[in-house]
DRENDO-1510 file (C-alpha; in Angstrom, 1 decimal, always signed):
<recs>
REC; n; res; u; v; w
REC; 1; UNK; +0.2; -18.8; -19.9 .
REC; 2; UNK; +2.5; -21.0; -17.9 .
REC; 3; UNK; +6.0; -19.5; -17.4 .
REC; 4; UNK; +4.9; -16.1; -18.7 .
REC; 5; UNK; +4.8; -12.9; -16.6 .
REC; 6; UNK; +1.4; -11.2; -16.4 .
REC; 7; UNK; +1.7; -7.5; -17.0 .
REC; 8; UNK; -1.4; -6.5; -15.1 .
REC; 9; UNK; -2.9; -3.1; -16.2 .
REC; 10; UNK; -5.9; -2.0; -14.1 .
REC; 11; UNK; -7.8; +0.8; -16.0 .
REC; 12; UNK; -10.7; +3.2; -15.8 .
REC; 13; UNK; -11.2; +5.8; -18.4 .
REC; 14; UNK; -7.5; +6.1; -18.9 .
REC; 15; UNK; -7.6; +7.5; -22.5 .
REC; 16; UNK; -4.4; +7.4; -24.4 .
REC; 17; UNK; -2.3; +6.6; -21.3 .
REC; 18; UNK; -3.7; +3.0; -21.6 .
REC; 19; UNK; -2.4; +2.4; -25.1 .
REC; 20; UNK; +1.1; +3.8; -24.0 .
REC; 21; UNK; +1.3; +1.4; -21.1 .
REC; 22; UNK; +0.1; -1.7; -23.0 .
REC; 23; UNK; +2.7; -0.9; -25.7 .
REC; 24; UNK; +5.6; -0.7; -23.2 .
REC; 25; UNK; +6.5; -4.3; -22.8 .
REC; 26; UNK; +7.2; -4.6; -26.6 .
REC; 27; UNK; +9.0; -1.2; -26.6 .
REC; 28; UNK; +11.1; -2.4; -23.7 .
REC; 29; UNK; +12.2; -5.5; -25.7 .
REC; 30; UNK; +10.7; -8.3; -23.6 .
REC; 31; UNK; +10.9; -11.6; -25.4 .
REC; 32; UNK; +7.3; -12.1; -26.9 .
REC; 33; UNK; +6.9; -15.6; -25.3 .
REC; 34; UNK; +8.0; -14.3; -21.8 .
REC; 35; UNK; +4.8; -12.3; -21.0 .
REC; 36; UNK; +1.3; -11.3; -21.8 .
REC; 37; UNK; -0.7; -8.1; -21.0 .
REC; 38; UNK; -3.9; -8.5; -18.9 .
REC; 39; UNK; -6.0; -5.4; -18.8 .
REC; 40; UNK; -8.6; -5.3; -16.2 .
REC; 41; UNK; -11.2; -2.6; -17.2 .
REC; 42; UNK; -13.4; -1.1; -14.5 .
REC; 43; UNK; -16.3; -0.4; -16.8 .
REC; 44; UNK; -14.7; +2.5; -18.6 .
REC; 45; UNK; -16.9; +4.7; -20.7 .
REC; 46; UNK; -14.3; +6.5; -22.7 .
REC; 47; UNK; -13.7; +3.8; -25.3 .
REC; 48; UNK; -10.0; +3.5; -24.4 .
REC; 49; UNK; -10.1; -0.3; -24.4 .
REC; 50; UNK; -11.8; -0.6; -27.8 .
REC; 51; UNK; -8.6; +0.2; -29.6 .
REC; 52; UNK; -6.7; -2.6; -28.0 .
REC; 53; UNK; -6.0; -5.5; -30.3 .
REC; 54; UNK; -5.5; -9.1; -29.3 .
REC; 55; UNK; -1.8; -8.9; -29.6 .
REC; 56; UNK; +0.9; -6.2; -29.1 .
REC; 57; UNK; +3.5; -5.2; -31.6 .
REC; 58; UNK; +5.6; -8.3; -30.9 .
REC; 59; UNK; +2.7; -10.7; -31.0 .
REC; 60; UNK; +2.3; -11.2; -27.3 .
REC; 61; UNK; -1.3; -11.7; -26.1 .
REC; 62; UNK; -3.4; -8.9; -24.9 .
REC; 63; UNK; -6.1; -10.2; -22.6 .
REC; 64; UNK; -9.1; -7.8; -21.9 .
REC; 65; UNK; -11.3; -8.5; -18.7 .
REC; 66; UNK; -14.1; -6.1; -18.2 .
REC; 67; UNK; -16.0; -5.6; -15.0 .
REC; 68; UNK; -19.8; -5.0; -15.5 .
REC; 69; UNK; -19.7; -2.1; -13.0 .
REC; 70; UNK; -17.0; +0.1; -11.5 .
REC; 71; UNK; -15.8; -1.9; -8.5 .
REC; 72; UNK; -13.3; +0.8; -7.2 .
REC; 73; UNK; -9.6; +1.0; -8.0 .
REC; 74; UNK; -8.4; -1.4; -5.3 .
REC; 75; UNK; -11.0; -4.1; -6.0 .
REC; 76; UNK; -10.1; -4.0; -9.6 .
REC; 77; UNK; -6.5; -4.8; -8.5 .
REC; 78; UNK; -7.9; -8.0; -7.0 .
REC; 79; UNK; -9.8; -8.7; -10.3 .
REC; 80; UNK; -6.6; -8.4; -12.2 .
REC; 81; UNK; -4.5; -10.7; -10.1 .
REC; 82; UNK; -7.3; -13.3; -9.8 .
REC; 83; UNK; -7.6; -13.4; -13.6 .
REC; 84; UNK; -3.9; -14.0; -13.8 .
REC; 85; UNK; -4.1; -16.8; -11.4 .
REC; 86; UNK; -6.9; -18.6; -13.3 .
REC; 87; UNK; -4.9; -18.4; -16.5 .
REC; 88; UNK; -1.8; -20.0; -15.0 .
REC; 89; UNK; +0.7; -17.2; -15.2 .
REC; 90; UNK; +3.9; -17.8; -13.2 .
REC; 91; UNK; +4.6; -14.2; -12.1 .
REC; 92; UNK; +2.8; -10.9; -12.1 .
REC; 93; UNK; +3.7; -7.3; -12.2 .
REC; 94; UNK; +1.4; -4.2; -12.0 .
REC; 95; UNK; +1.6; -1.2; -14.3 .
REC; 96; UNK; -0.9; +1.6; -13.7 .
REC; 97; UNK; -2.1; +3.5; -16.9 .
REC; 98; UNK; +0.6; +6.0; -17.9 .
REC; 99; UNK; +3.5; +3.9; -16.4 .
REC; 100; UNK; +5.7; +1.7; -18.4 .
REC; 101; UNK; +8.5; -0.8; -18.2 .
REC; 102; UNK; +12.0; +0.5; -18.1 .
REC; 103; UNK; +13.6; -2.2; -20.0 .
REC; 104; UNK; +14.0; -6.0; -19.8 .
REC; 105; UNK; +15.2; -6.0; -16.1 .
REC; 106; UNK; +11.9; -7.7; -15.1 .
REC; 107; UNK; +13.2; -10.8; -16.9 .
REC; 108; UNK; +16.5; -10.7; -14.9 .
REC; 109; UNK; +14.4; -10.3; -11.6 .
REC; 110; UNK; +12.2; -13.3; -12.5 .
REC; 111; UNK; +15.2; -15.5; -13.1 .
REC; 112; UNK; +16.7; -14.4; -9.8 .
REC; 113; UNK; +13.5; -15.3; -8.1 .
REC; 114; UNK; +13.4; -18.7; -9.8 .
REC; 115; UNK; +16.9; -19.5; -8.7 .
REC; 116; UNK; +16.3; -18.5; -5.1 .
REC; 117; UNK; +12.8; -19.9; -4.8 .
REC; 118; UNK; +11.6; -16.5; -3.9 .
REC; 119; UNK; +7.9; -15.4; -3.7 .
REC; 120; UNK; +8.7; -11.6; -4.0 .
REC; 121; UNK; +11.2; -9.7; -6.0 .
REC; 122; UNK; +11.8; -5.9; -5.5 .
REC; 123; UNK; +13.8; -3.4; -7.5 .
REC; 124; UNK; +14.2; +0.4; -7.9 .
REC; 125; UNK; +11.9; +2.3; -10.2 .
REC; 126; UNK; +12.5; +5.5; -12.2 .
REC; 127; UNK; +10.3; +8.6; -11.8 .
REC; 128; UNK; +9.5; +10.6; -14.8 .
REC; 129; UNK; +7.4; +13.8; -15.4 .
REC; 130; UNK; +4.2; +13.9; -17.5 .
REC; 131; UNK; +6.3; +14.4; -20.6 .
REC; 132; UNK; +8.5; +11.4; -19.7 .
REC; 133; UNK; +11.5; +13.3; -18.9 .
REC; 134; UNK; +13.5; +11.4; -16.3 .
REC; 135; UNK; +13.6; +13.0; -12.9 .
REC; 136; UNK; +15.4; +10.5; -10.6 .
REC; 137; UNK; +15.8; +6.9; -9.7 .
REC; 138; UNK; +14.0; +5.8; -6.5 .
REC; 139; UNK; +16.4; +3.3; -5.1 .
REC; 140; UNK; +14.6; +2.0; -2.1 .
REC; 141; UNK; +17.4; +0.0; -0.6 .
REC; 142; UNK; +21.0; -1.1; -0.7 .
REC; 143; UNK; +21.0; -4.8; -0.7 .
REC; 144; UNK; +24.1; -6.8; +0.1 .
REC; 145; UNK; +24.1; -10.6; -0.6 .
REC; 146; UNK; +21.6; -12.9; -2.0 .
REC; 147; UNK; +18.0; -14.0; -1.1 .
REC; 148; UNK; +16.7; -13.2; +2.3 .
REC; 149; UNK; +14.0; -14.7; +4.6 .
REC; 150; UNK; +11.0; -12.4; +5.5 .
REC; 151; UNK; +11.8; -12.2; +9.2 .
REC; 152; UNK; +15.4; -11.3; +8.6 .
REC; 153; UNK; +14.2; -8.6; +6.0 .
REC; 154; UNK; +11.7; -7.1; +8.5 .
REC; 155; UNK; +14.4; -7.1; +11.3 .
REC; 156; UNK; +16.7; -4.9; +9.2 .
REC; 157; UNK; +14.1; -2.7; +7.6 .
REC; 158; UNK; +10.6; -2.4; +8.9 .
REC; 159; UNK; +11.6; -2.6; +12.6 .
REC; 160; UNK; +13.8; +0.5; +12.0 .
REC; 161; UNK; +11.1; +2.6; +10.2 .
REC; 162; UNK; +11.8; +1.6; +6.6 .
REC; 163; UNK; +8.8; +1.0; +4.3 .
REC; 164; UNK; +10.1; -0.6; +1.2 .
REC; 165; UNK; +7.3; -2.2; -0.7 .
REC; 166; UNK; +6.1; +0.0; -3.3 .
REC; 167; UNK; +4.8; +1.2; -5.7 .
REC; 168; UNK; +3.3; -2.0; -7.2 .
REC; 169; UNK; +5.1; -1.4; -10.5 .
REC; 170; UNK; +8.5; -2.1; -8.7 .
REC; 171; UNK; +7.4; -5.5; -7.2 .
REC; 172; UNK; +7.3; -8.8; -9.0 .
REC; 173; UNK; +5.1; -11.5; -7.4 .
REC; 174; UNK; +5.1; -15.2; -7.8 .
REC; 175; UNK; +1.7; -16.6; -8.4 .
REC; 176; UNK; +0.3; -19.9; -7.2 .
REC; 177; UNK; +1.3; -19.4; -3.7 .
REC; 178; UNK; -0.6; -21.0; -0.7 .
REC; 179; UNK; -1.8; -17.5; +0.3 .
REC; 180; UNK; -2.6; -15.4; -2.7 .
REC; 181; UNK; -1.9; -11.7; -3.1 .
REC; 182; UNK; -5.0; -9.7; -2.2 .
REC; 183; UNK; -5.7; -6.0; -1.4 .
REC; 184; UNK; -8.1; -4.4; +1.0 .
REC; 185; UNK; -10.6; -2.1; -0.8 .
REC; 186; UNK; -11.4; -0.3; +2.5 .
REC; 187; UNK; -7.7; +0.8; +2.8 .
REC; 188; UNK; -7.0; +2.7; -0.4 .
REC; 189; UNK; -3.9; +4.5; +0.8 .
REC; 190; UNK; -1.8; +1.7; +2.2 .
REC; 191; UNK; -3.2; -1.6; +1.0 .
REC; 192; UNK; -0.5; -2.0; -1.5 .
REC; 193; UNK; +2.2; -1.9; +1.2 .
REC; 194; UNK; +0.1; -4.1; +3.7 .
REC; 195; UNK; -0.8; -6.7; +1.1 .
REC; 196; UNK; +2.8; -7.1; -0.1 .
REC; 197; UNK; +4.1; -7.4; +3.4 .
REC; 198; UNK; +1.4; -10.0; +4.3 .
REC; 199; UNK; +2.0; -11.9; +1.0 .
REC; 200; UNK; +5.8; -12.3; +1.8 .
REC; 201; UNK; +5.2; -13.2; +5.4 .
REC; 202; UNK; +2.4; -15.7; +4.9 .
REC; 203; UNK; +4.1; -17.5; +2.2 .
REC; 204; UNK; +7.4; -17.8; +4.1 .
REC; 205; UNK; +9.5; -17.9; +1.0 .
REC; 206; UNK; +12.5; -15.7; +0.1 .
REC; 207; UNK; +12.7; -12.1; -1.0 .
REC; 208; UNK; +15.3; -11.1; -3.7 .
REC; 209; UNK; +16.4; -7.7; -5.0 .
REC; 210; UNK; +17.6; -6.6; -8.4 .
REC; 211; UNK; +19.4; -3.2; -8.5 .
REC; 212; UNK; +18.1; -1.9; -11.7 .
REC; 213; UNK; +14.9; +0.1; -12.3 .
REC; 214; UNK; +12.0; -2.2; -13.2 .
REC; 215; UNK; +9.5; +0.4; -14.3 .
REC; 216; UNK; +8.9; +4.1; -14.8 .
REC; 217; UNK; +6.4; +5.8; -12.6 .
REC; 218; UNK; +4.9; +8.9; -14.2 .
REC; 219; UNK; +4.5; +11.9; -12.0 .
REC; 220; UNK; +1.3; +13.7; -13.1 .
REC; 221; UNK; -1.8; +15.5; -11.7 .
REC; 222; UNK; -4.7; +13.3; -10.7 .
REC; 223; UNK; -2.7; +10.3; -9.4 .
REC; 224; UNK; -4.3; +9.0; -6.2 .
REC; 225; UNK; -1.5; +10.0; -3.8 .
REC; 226; UNK; -0.7; +13.3; -5.4 .
REC; 227; UNK; -2.8; +15.3; -3.0 .
REC; 228; UNK; -2.5; +13.2; +0.1 .
REC; 229; UNK; -1.8; +14.8; +3.5 .
REC; 230; UNK; +1.6; +14.0; +4.6 .
REC; 231; UNK; +0.6; +13.4; +8.2 .
REC; 232; UNK; -1.9; +10.9; +7.2 .
REC; 233; UNK; +0.7; +9.2; +5.0 .
REC; 234; UNK; +3.1; +8.9; +7.9 .
REC; 235; UNK; +0.3; +7.5; +10.2 .
REC; 236; UNK; -0.5; +4.9; +7.6 .
REC; 237; UNK; +3.1; +4.0; +7.1 .
REC; 238; UNK; +3.6; +3.5; +10.8 .
REC; 239; UNK; +0.4; +1.3; +10.8 .
REC; 240; UNK; +1.9; -0.9; +8.1 .
REC; 241; UNK; +5.3; -1.1; +9.9 .
REC; 242; UNK; +3.7; -2.2; +13.2 .
REC; 243; UNK; +1.4; -4.7; +11.6 .
REC; 244; UNK; +4.2; -6.2; +9.5 .
REC; 245; UNK; +6.5; -6.4; +12.6 .
REC; 246; UNK; +3.8; -8.2; +14.6 .
REC; 247; UNK; +3.2; -10.8; +11.8 .
REC; 248; UNK; +7.0; -11.5; +11.6 .
REC; 249; UNK; +7.3; -11.5; +15.4 .
REC; 250; UNK; +9.9; -8.7; +15.3 .
REC; 251; UNK; +9.9; -6.0; +17.9 .
REC; 252; UNK; +9.8; -2.4; +16.4 .
REC; 253; UNK; +12.6; -0.2; +17.6 .
REC; 254; UNK; +10.7; +2.9; +18.3 .
REC; 255; UNK; +13.8; +5.1; +18.9 .
REC; 256; UNK; +15.0; +4.4; +15.3 .
REC; 257; UNK; +11.5; +4.6; +14.0 .
REC; 258; UNK; +11.2; +8.1; +15.6 .
REC; 259; UNK; +14.5; +9.2; +14.0 .
REC; 260; UNK; +13.4; +7.9; +10.6 .
REC; 261; UNK; +10.1; +9.7; +10.9 .
REC; 262; UNK; +11.8; +12.9; +12.1 .
REC; 263; UNK; +14.0; +13.0; +9.0 .
REC; 264; UNK; +11.0; +12.4; +6.7 .
REC; 265; UNK; +9.1; +15.0; +8.5 .
REC; 266; UNK; +11.9; +17.5; +8.0 .
REC; 267; UNK; +11.7; +16.9; +4.3 .
REC; 268; UNK; +8.0; +17.2; +4.0 .
REC; 269; UNK; +7.8; +20.2; +6.4 .
REC; 270; UNK; +10.5; +21.9; +4.3 .
REC; 271; UNK; +13.1; +21.9; +7.1 .
REC; 272; UNK; +10.8; +23.2; +9.9 .
REC; 273; UNK; +12.3; +21.3; +12.8 .
REC; 274; UNK; +9.8; +22.1; +15.4 .
REC; 275; UNK; +6.9; +20.8; +13.3 .
REC; 276; UNK; +8.8; +17.6; +12.3 .
REC; 277; UNK; +9.9; +17.0; +15.9 .
REC; 278; UNK; +6.3; +17.3; +17.3 .
REC; 279; UNK; +5.0; +15.2; +14.5 .
REC; 280; UNK; +7.5; +12.3; +15.1 .
REC; 281; UNK; +6.9; +12.5; +18.8 .
REC; 282; UNK; +3.2; +12.2; +18.5 .
REC; 283; UNK; +3.4; +9.3; +16.1 .
REC; 284; UNK; +5.8; +7.3; +18.4 .
REC; 285; UNK; +4.1; +8.3; +21.6 .
REC; 286; UNK; +7.0; +10.2; +23.0 .
REC; 287; UNK; +9.8; +7.7; +22.2 .
REC; 288; UNK; +13.1; +9.5; +22.3 .
REC; 289; UNK; +15.0; +9.6; +18.8 .
REC; 290; UNK; +18.2; +7.5; +18.3 .
REC; 291; UNK; +20.9; +10.0; +17.8 .
REC; 292; UNK; +23.3; +7.5; +16.2 .
REC; 293; UNK; +20.5; +6.5; +13.8 .
REC; 294; UNK; +19.9; +10.2; +13.0 .
REC; 295; UNK; +23.6; +10.5; +11.9 .
REC; 296; UNK; +23.6; +7.1; +10.0 .
REC; 297; UNK; +20.6; +7.7; +7.8 .
REC; 298; UNK; +21.8; +10.9; +6.0 .
REC; 299; UNK; +25.3; +9.5; +5.7 .
REC; 300; UNK; +23.9; +6.4; +3.9 .
REC; 301; UNK; +21.7; +8.6; +1.8 .
REC; 302; UNK; +24.7; +10.6; +0.6 .
REC; 303; UNK; +26.8; +7.5; +0.1 .
REC; 304; UNK; +24.4; +5.0; -1.4 .
REC; 305; UNK; +21.5; +7.3; -2.6 .
REC; 306; UNK; +19.3; +5.5; -0.1 .
REC; 307; UNK; +19.3; +5.5; +3.7 .
REC; 308; UNK; +18.2; +1.8; +3.9 .
REC; 309; UNK; +20.4; -1.2; +3.8 .
REC; 310; UNK; +19.7; -5.0; +4.1 .
REC; 311; UNK; +22.4; -7.6; +4.4 .
REC; 312; UNK; +21.4; -11.2; +3.5 .
REC; 313; UNK; +23.0; -13.5; +6.1 .
</recs>
């Protein structure tokens, strides 16, 4: 599997969604020698993996790994990434059952990573509804320039309240690093963000960005984060930001973080300023908001479709 991308598909009783996801690399038009699909089955009982063949429509390998018992969703992610490492894949991308590749942009992102000696590649992703009707493109960041070091990236994003690593289907990871990618099963809500930040920081390699949707995330009932409390989500986001900044030896700017959380709170609280103000104040232990930053973020959103900007320098 050397020089191939591992399309990692963790699954448990995914029904017909599994077959749709497994078929998506071929439908996207990826060269058949550029990838293989690795399905990590968490002891499914619905027969969804039984219909999978050994190759997809283009002849690319389909590798099925089955856990003897259900280890939990996050532990299964670790099984998938470990199986890809053992088989010698060069890069890995996660697709959750029901999601699919947008097109061949993952190949362009991999080539950019190779040229830049990057351990992590990030990209936008498309959001579609359950019937696959496009809703919007989630463009996480406006990127200016080429590859960037982790500390520089953290100084311009995490330190100001931006959380830019997710979902997993919008990140491409280089395998064979000195510190492998691993997730914490005890932190189901934010381990994807925390693990990605740790992977980039500990391997001290570059991060690159490709401004084209890498995958399509299907918005449907039953997804893990669908019913998550927004207060709990913001608390977890802040925990990731602080931990990532500590690791990068970057000081968080709590006045800008307060402003970022205030704007997010306004959105989640449907414009209720008092609720958003109290929420952001509590989370940042009373840090005053940066008024210039409050003005900058909506302006960037209107201009670039994202409030976050990183400049490689």
